[in-house]
N, C-alpha and C positions, 0 to 999 in steps of 0.2 A: 352526476346523479345526486339526488337529495341525500340518500343514505351515506354516500362518500363524504359529502359536505358535513353532515352531522358527526360522522366518526372522526373527522379531522378536528372539528370543534371540541369534541370530547377529549381528544388527545392533547391539544395545544391551545384551545380557545380559552377565553376568560370564564371564570366562575361568576355567573350572574349574581349581582347583589340586588335583591328585590324587596321592596317595602310593601307589605300588605296592610291596608287600613280597613277596618271593617267591624261589623257586629260580631262580638264574641259570645260563645255559648258553650254549654256542656250538653252532650247527648248522654242521657242516663238510661240504661236498659235494665229492666227487671224481667227475667226469663224463667218460666216454670211450666208446670203441667196444669191443665184445667180439665178435670174429669167429672165435676159435679157442680150443681148450682147452689148458691147460698140460700139457706132457709129464711134469710132476712129480706131478700129482694131477688128478683129474677136476673141475677148476674152470676157469671162464673166465679168460682173460687180458684185462685192461682196459688199452687204450692211452689214456692220459689226454689229454684235449683241453682240459679246463677245471677249475678248482678255486677255490672261494670259501667264505667264512664269513659267517654272519649271526647276529645275536643271537637266542637262543632262550629258551624257558621264560617266566618273568615279564618278561624283556626284550622279548619279542614283544608281550605285553600293553601294555607301555609304548609301543612303536612304534605300535600301533593307536590308542592315546589321542593320541599326538602327531599322527597323521594327521588326527584329528578336530578338533584345535585346542586341546587341553588343555595346561596347564603341568604338567610331570611331574617328580616326584622318585622315584627308584628306590632301594630298599634290599634288600640280600641279602648272600650270602656267596660269595666266590670263593676260589680258591687264591691263593697269593702267587707267581705265575708269569707267563710271557710271555702265556699265553692270557687271564689276567685283565687285563693291560695292553692287549691287543688289544681285548677286549670293552669296557672302560671308554673307550677312545679312540673307538670307533665311536659309543657312546652320547653321549659328550660332544660330539663333532662334530655330532650330530643335535640338540643342544640339551637333552638330558635331564640333570637334576641327579643326579650319582652320589655325592654326599657320604655317602649312607647305605649304600654298598657296603663291606662289612667283609672284610678279607683274613684267611684262616685258613691258616697255613703247614703245617698237618697234613693238608691235603687238596688235591687238584688242582682246578682249575677244571673243571667238568663240560663235556665235549665229546662230542657225538654226531657221528660221522663216517659218512656214507652214501656208499657206492660205487655209482655208477649206470652202467648201460650204456644210453645214451639216456635214456628216461624210466623205465626198469625198474630198481628197486633190487635189487642183488645181495646186499648184506650191510650191516649197520650195526654199527659198532664203538663201544662206549661207554667213555669214560674218566671214572670218577667214584668218589667215596666217599660213601655215603649214611648214614653214622653221624650221630647228633645232635651238635650242637656241645657242647663241654665246658661244664660249668655256669658257669665264670667267663666264658667267651666269650658265653654266652647273656645274662648280666647286662650285659656291655659292649655287646653289640649293641642291647639295649633302650635303654640310656642314650644310645647314639650317635644314635638316631633319634627320641628324644622331641621334639626341636625340630621335626623334619619332620612328626610327628603333629600338633603344635600348629598348624602352618601349613596343613595339608591341609583341604580341604572335605569329603573323603570318602576312605576307605582301602580298597584291594583287597589281600587276601591270596591270592596265586597259588601254590597248593601243587602241586608236581610230585613229591612224595614223594622228594626228594633229600636229606633230612636237616635242612633248616632248621626245619621246623614240628614240633618235638617237642611233646608235650602241654603241657609246662611253658612253653616259649617262646611257643607259640600263645596260651595263656591270659594270659600276661604282656602280650602285644601287644594282645589284645582288651580286657583290663581297663584298660590305659593309654588306649586310644582312647575307650572308654566314659566314663572319668573326665574326659576332655577334651571330651565331647559329640560325638564323631565316629562316624558310621555305618561299620560294617565289612561289606564284601561279600566272600564267600568263593568262590573257585574251588577245590573240594575234591579230595582224592585219598586213597586208602586206605580202611580200614574203620572207623577210630576218629573218628566225628563228634562225640563228646563233647568233644573238644578245641576245637571251634568254638563252644562254649556262649557265648552273649552276642552272637553276630553278628546283624546285621540281616537279611541275605539270604545263603542258601547256594545255589550254582548247580551241581548235579551234572548229568551226563547220565543217561539212563535206566539204563544198565548200572551206573554208579557208585551210583545211588540204590538199586537192587535189592540190590547187595552190602552197602551200608552198613546198610540196613534188614533185612538177613538174610531177604530175600524170594527165593523160587526164581526167579520170573520176573515181569515186568510186561508184560502183553499188551493192557491196556485202561485207560481212564481211572479206573475204580474201583480197580484194583490200584495205579495210580500214586498216587492220593490216599491210599490206605491206607499205602503205603510212605512218602510224604512226611510224613504226620502222625506217624509214628513218629519221624522226624528232627526235626520241629517240637517234639514233646514232649521229646525228648532234649536239644535245644540251646536252646530258647526263642527261636528265630529268628522274625522276623515273617513271612517268606516263604521258600518253596522255589521256585526257578525251575528247571524241568527242561528241558534241551535234548533234542530228539528227532531230531537229525540232519536228514534230508530231510523230516521230518514237522512241523517247527516247534518250538514250545516251549509249556510250560504254567506258569502262575503259580498257586501254591497257598498259601493261608493257612489258618488254623485254621477259618475259616467258609465259604470259597468257593474256587472255582478258575476259571481262564479259559484256554481253549485258543487259541493263536495259530498258525494253520496256516502252513506254510512259504510264502514268497512266490516261490520260484524256479520257473521253468519247466523248467530243466535243472540237473542236478547232476553236476558233473565231479569234485569233490574236496572233502571236508569237512575236510581238514587245516587246523588253525588256526582253524576257525569258532568254537570255544568261546572262544578269546581275543578274537575280534572281538565276540562277543555280550557278554561281561562288560565289555569296554572301552566299547562303545557304550551299554550300559545305565547304567553308572556315570557316564559323561560327561554324559548328559542328566539323570540324577538330580541331579548336582552343579549343573546349571543351573536346577534347581527343578521339573522335571517329576516327576509321580508314577510309581510303579513300573510301572503298566500302560502309560502313555504311553512310558516309556523302553524297556520290553520290546518294544513294537510297533515302535519305531525299530530296536532291536537285531535284530529278526526280519528287517527289510528289509536291514540290514547283512550279516547272515549269508547271505541270499539272493544278495547281490552277490558275496561271496567264494567261495561254494561253486560258483559258475559259472566259477571260475578254477582253474587247476592250481597246487598247492602253497599254502604259507601266503601270505595276501594281506591287505592293509589297504584301508580305504575312507575316504571323506570325507563330511562332512555334505551337501555338494552332491549327491554321488552317491546318498545315501540319499533326499534330497528328490526327485530325478529318478526314482528307483525307485518311490517312493510315487505320484508323479504318473502314471507310466506304467501301474502296476498298479491304482491306485485303492484 
């Protein structure tokens, strides 16, 4: 049984050493009450009750992996500012290796500020620059993380379309990883999937897949397979794993597909579920499970987090409990 295999790995298997490369950001929340409108404009006045920040983007993927028990190295680009210092301190305190984080003084650290009235989001303010890194900085970035690539069991590229993954830099990273015999798993963004050529697995959601494959819509499994095979041909990936929100996920290869229905009985919030899926899938692949087994476990992990509000993480024990409960 899969649960027995996972328990054995937890007892005596290797601790996965995973490198996450991606767009780093801070999620900043301002939470309060809004009981009246401003006399200056027809907008609510928020009386602030609480304010906090959490790591976002690829850093959230790293936190999901940390919760599962992996050893994490995180690489990406921030500004050279107080927000970068705040982010790296949070990550370092959690035990994440941040030696691969590169500071670029020409851009700010990406910060998403959400102003909330209770659980209702009134507005989001983004502070970011999404231009690609200068050519010399791209070269320096790759050189800086070659050692981390060599030490990693498996590598995640977590693309949030914030400027890190230019076609040139993405290909440099994938080629370096492949040259060192390391599998690369992509959480993609944007329309240009050619830049992911050489990756082992690409994990879009249904909307992202339709856009990348230039398909008007995906309403059934046949259309899903057709779109996925366009990307398989374009990138040479071994698998496309498509997340379907509250409907589960599909694993598609050149010759076959498998639908994994969602395991949740209730769906409250799908925020961050994609980060949980890729983290769980990669964690168990790094421990030696095959793609289908890893995706089955990731499906249970997603079911756990979408029953909660906001971005959430889970643990191996919670996944095993969920499998035992649902069968």
